[in-house]
C-alpha positions in Angstrom: 0.0 0.0 0.0 1.2 3.6 -0.4 3.9 4.5 2.1 5.6 1.0 2.2 9.4 0.9 1.9 11.2 -1.9 0.2 14.7 -2.6 -1.2 14.7 -2.3 -5.0 15.3 -5.5 -7.0 14.8 -6.8 -10.4 15.0 -10.5 -9.7 16.2 -13.1 -7.2 19.4 -12.0 -5.4 19.4 -8.6 -7.1 18.7 -6.3 -4.2 21.2 -3.5 -3.5 21.2 -0.5 -1.2 18.5 1.2 -3.3 15.1 1.5 -1.7 11.8 2.6 -3.1 8.6 4.0 -1.6 5.2 2.9 -2.8 3.7 6.2 -4.1 0.0 7.2 -3.7 -0.7 7.1 -7.4 0.6 3.6 -7.9 -1.9 1.7 -10.2 -4.0 -0.9 -8.3 -2.7 -3.7 -10.7 0.9 -2.9 -9.6 -0.2 -2.8 -5.9 -1.8 -6.2 -6.3 1.4 -7.6 -7.7 3.8 -5.9 -5.3 5.2 -8.2 -2.6 4.6 -11.4 -4.5 8.3 -11.9 -5.0 10.8 -12.4 -2.2 13.0 -9.4 -3.2 10.0 -7.1 -2.8 9.3 -7.7 0.9 8.5 -4.4 2.6 10.7 -3.5 5.6 9.0 -0.3 6.8 6.3 2.2 6.2 5.3 5.8 6.5 2.5 5.8 9.0 1.1 9.2 9.9 -1.1 11.4 7.8 1.6 14.0 7.5 4.0 11.3 6.2 1.6 10.2 3.6 0.9 13.8 2.6 4.6 14.3 2.1 4.6 11.5 -0.5 2.3 13.6 -2.7 5.0 16.3 -2.8 7.8 14.0 -4.0 8.6 13.9 -7.7 8.1 10.3 -8.9 9.6 9.1 -12.2 8.2 5.6 -11.8 9.8 2.2 -11.9 13.0 1.4 -13.8 12.9 0.6 -17.5 11.2 -1.2 -19.1 8.4 -1.0 -16.6 8.6 2.8 -16.0 10.5 5.9 -16.8 12.7 5.9 -13.8 16.6 5.7 -13.7 18.3 2.7 -15.1 19.8 0.9 -12.1 23.0 -0.1 -13.9 23.8 3.6 -14.7 23.5 4.7 -11.1 26.6 2.9 -10.0 28.9 4.0 -12.8 31.5 6.7 -12.1 29.2 9.3 -13.7 26.1 8.0 -11.8 25.3 11.2 -10.0 25.7 13.2 -13.2 23.4 10.8 -15.0 20.8 11.3 -12.4 21.1 15.1 -12.3 21.0 15.4 -16.1 18.2 13.0 -16.8 16.1 13.3 -13.6 16.5 16.9 -12.5 13.5 16.8 -10.2 14.6 13.7 -8.4 14.3 13.9 -4.6 16.9 12.4 -2.3 16.4 11.0 1.3 19.1 12.6 3.4 18.0 11.2 6.8 16.0 8.3 8.0 15.1 7.3 11.6 13.9 4.1 13.1 11.3 4.7 15.7 9.9 2.2 18.2 6.4 1.0 17.3 3.9 1.2 20.1 1.5 -1.7 20.1 -1.5 -2.1 22.3 -2.2 -5.7 23.2 -5.8 -6.9 23.2 -5.9 -9.8 25.6 -3.5 -12.5 24.6 -3.2 -11.4 21.0 0.2 -11.1 19.2 
């Protein structure tokens, strides 16, 4: 669902340090398919209304080719990777900080 975070991958054993955020305008067909492969397992999420509102302000180029118009993963790691991103994706947003916060869970009886 929108706000989930996952490591990017294009097949088995292909994950790297890249992450992606499921955006609010992701087509339902893609949402239904997301997470069916082991390399697409979400590891976090944006939970509050202000977090989800923030997603609508981020420029999204979409998935990598051939599924979308986002950056080619193989180009990012070349010596000129940052230049490639700046030239071809000038509105790309970058995550500069990320914090892990403890999740507070209310137990209902013996659940969990």
